[in-house]
C-alpha positions in Angstrom: 0.0 0.0 0.0 2.8 2.4 0.9 5.4 1.1 -1.5 5.4 4.2 -3.8 5.4 6.7 -0.9 8.0 9.3 -1.4 9.8 9.7 1.9 11.9 12.7 0.9 9.1 15.0 2.0 9.1 13.5 5.5 12.9 13.7 5.6 12.8 17.4 4.6 10.2 18.1 7.3 12.1 16.3 9.9 15.3 18.2 9.0 13.4 21.5 9.0 11.9 20.8 12.5 15.3 19.6 13.8 17.0 22.8 12.6 14.2 24.9 14.1 14.6 23.3 17.5 18.4 23.6 17.4 18.2 27.3 16.3 15.6 28.3 18.9 17.5 26.4 21.7 20.8 27.9 20.7 19.5 31.4 20.5 17.6 31.2 23.7 19.9 29.3 26.0 23.3 30.6 25.1 22.5 34.3 25.5 20.8 33.6 28.9 23.9 31.7 30.1 26.1 34.5 29.0 24.0 37.2 30.7 23.8 35.2 33.9 27.5 34.7 34.0 28.1 38.4 33.5 25.9 39.1 36.5 22.5 40.1 35.2 19.7 39.1 37.5 17.8 35.9 36.8 14.5 37.8 36.7 15.7 39.9 33.8 17.2 37.0 31.9 14.1 34.8 32.4 12.0 37.6 30.9 14.4 37.8 27.9 14.0 34.1 27.0 10.9 34.8 24.9 12.5 37.5 22.9 15.5 35.3 22.3 13.2 32.5 21.1 11.5 34.8 18.7 14.8 36.0 17.4 15.9 32.4 16.9 12.7 31.7 15.0 13.2 34.8 12.8 16.8 33.7 12.1 15.6 30.2 11.1 12.9 31.6 8.7 15.6 33.9 7.2 17.9 31.0 6.8 15.3 28.8 5.2 14.5 31.5 2.6 18.2 32.1 2.1 19.0 28.4 1.5 16.0 28.2 -0.9 17.3 31.1 -2.9 20.8 29.6 -3.0 19.5 26.3 -4.2 17.7 27.9 -7.1 21.0 29.4 -8.4 23.1 26.2 -8.2 
């Protein structure tokens, strides 16, 4: 029944979701750790996590469009 199923779509979605998770985690955890090591209070850094997550998502969207444009030229 599923012999002719193309799995490249699922592989692409899995890769996209994995890169999204990595990007959001990297852009939210690393700045918080740096700010806490510098001495910024935990209350401020906890409030900034949401902004860092949104920035990570925006960078991921930009990266996906950038990679799509690059793949069209090569």
